[in-house]
N, C-alpha and C positions, 0 to 999 in steps of 0.2 A: 691131348689131354694136358691138362695144366694143374699142377697139384698147389694148393694154398698152404705153404709150409707155416706160415704163421697160425693159421687156424688148427693145422695139425698138431704144431707145438703146443697151443693153447690147451687143446684137449688132452693131450698127453700130460700137461703139467697138472690140470684139474683133476684127472684120473689118478696120478700118482699121490697127489695131497690127499684125495678122499680115501684111497685104498690105505694109506698110512694111518689116517685118523681113524677109520673104521676098526682097523687091527689094533690100533692102540687102545680105543675104548672096549674092544672085546677083552684084550689082554688085562685092562684094569678091572674089568668085571670078574675075571677068572682069580687075579690076585685078590680081589675083595673076598670072595668065597673061600679062598684058601686062608686069609688072614682071620676068617670068622671062626675057622676051628682052632687055630692057633690062640685066638684072643680069649677063649673060655679059659685056657690053662693060665694065661698071664692076668687074668681079670680085666681084660680090655672091654670095649663096648661091642658086643656080638651084633647088636640091632643096627648100630651105625655102619659096620662093614658089609651087612647083608643089605641094607638100604642102598648104600653106594654101589654095591654089585649090580642090583637090581636097576638102578638108574642107568648105569652104563649099558646094560643088555636092552633096556628100553630105548635108548638113544641109537643103538646099532639097529633095532627093528625099525625105528622111525627112518633112518638113514636109507635103509634097503626099502622099505615101502615107498619112500619118496622117489628113489630111483626106479622103481618098477612103474610108478605114476607117470614118471617123465618118459619112459619108454612107450608105454600103452596110449598115453595121451598125445 
């Protein structure tokens, strides 16, 4: 049995980058929702914080759906 270490390293690298990006997007969405609550007290734009959070969550859902598509197809 021969292991293709270059391919294994490539898969590891792409998986690591995708995981960090997905967790980062989800974290930005949660931060956006928490800023929404504090923005009402400081007079900030609540709609902008909520929209940004929803965009981050939508991108997370799209990335998960694309991953499922790659596995199933």
